[in-house]
N, C-alpha and C positions, 0 to 999 in steps of 0.2 A: 275478393274477385267480384270482377263486375259479371253480370250475368248477361247472355244475348239467346237469342231463340236463331234458330235455323236447322240445315243440318247438311251432310256431307257425304259423297259417293266412296267409299272404302270397298274396293273390288276385292277378292281372296285372288291371294296368290298361293302358287305352291313353292315348294323349297325350302332349305334349310339354312340356317342362318351360319356362319362360316363358326368352326372354333377362336379365331382371334377376334371375332368382332363380338362373340359372346363374352369372351372374357373381358373382352375393355367396356361390354354394357354393364356387367355386373359390377365393377370398381366403379367407376363414374357413375351409374346410378344408387350404388351405397353412400358414396361422397356425397350428393348432390339431397337426398333423404335425410342423412347426418346433419348437414346443414340447416336444412327446412326446420326438422327435428328441435335440433339444439337453438337456432331462433325464434320459430312459432310454436313449437309445440307439434307432440304427437297427433293430436286431432284437425290442425292444419295440413299437415303431411295428407291424411286420410281425405280428408277435402278435397285436395287438391289431385290427389288419387283416382277419386270418384268422381272429378271433373271432366267429359270425353275430351272436351278438344286441351285441355292440360295434359290430359295423360298422353295424348297422339303427340302434342310439343317435345312434352317429356321424353317419350321414346325416340323422336328426331333430334331432340341433343344428344340422346346416348347412343347414336351412331346408326340407329336404325332406319333407313333411306328407304323403304319399303312402305308404302302408303296405303297399304290394306288392313284387314282385322287380322291378321298374323301379329300384328304387333303387340297385341295386348298379351296373348300367351310365352311370346318371347320378353317381354320387357317384366314380368313375373318369374317367368323362370332365371332371367336375369337377378333381377331383385332378391330372389330368393337366396341364390347362390352369394351375392354380393352383403345382404344384411345377415344371412346364418348365425357369422361369428358375434355378430351387434345384438341380435335382439336381447339378452339379456339387459347390455349397459344402455340400448333404446326404448325397450319394452314392448316392440315388433316382431310379430312375425307372420312370414309369409308361408300360405300354401299355394299346392296346384302348381302349373308350372304347362307345359306342352304337353301334347300326345297321352303316352301311357301315367305322364306324372298328374296331369289333369285327374284321371279315376282313383288317385291315391287322396284327394282332398279331404275327404269323410276323414279316413282314417287318422291325417294328419291333423286333424281340427279336435278329434277326441284326443289325442294322443298330448295336444298342448294344454288343453282345458284340463287333463290330469294333473300334469306337471307345473301349470299356473296357479288352477284353481277356479277356471270357469267351465258353463256347462259345454263343455265340446259338441255335447251329443244333437244338443239343440241347434248349435251352428251347422254341425253336420247337414242334420234335417234341412235345414233355410238351405245350405250350399247345394243340394240334390233340386230341391227346387225352384230356384233360379236355375241351375243348369238344365231342366228340363223344360221351365220358359223361355231361356235364350234358344236351346235348340227346335221348340216350335216354333219359335218368332224366326229364324234363318229358314225354317223349312217352308214358312209363309210368303218370305219373300223379304224379310225387313232388315 
């Protein structure tokens, strides 16, 4: 992917994603992720998901028409539901989600680490640190 620099203003919006949209997002997101993994590999999917503009566009394609930071947790929650049945086949595990599910991330990382054979505790520690940095950045207006 080509790299550009710039910024985007993504205001916070309240509310909930309707159930029908959430279900569609889970199905469509899983299909797109599966296609990218089959065609380009897991590393490429993770690279794309980490790219802010690609991720924002991905959420829009999945049907999330809110142009806000709320898209992040909604898309992750949808991917978690959609990719859950495929995690062994694709070798992908999605943790976190929206609201109370986000607080389960460290526990989920440790459990997956135990199941798959990596250091889930180290990832849980990194996850907590990233969440603190993210929270501080939001509080500071970034």
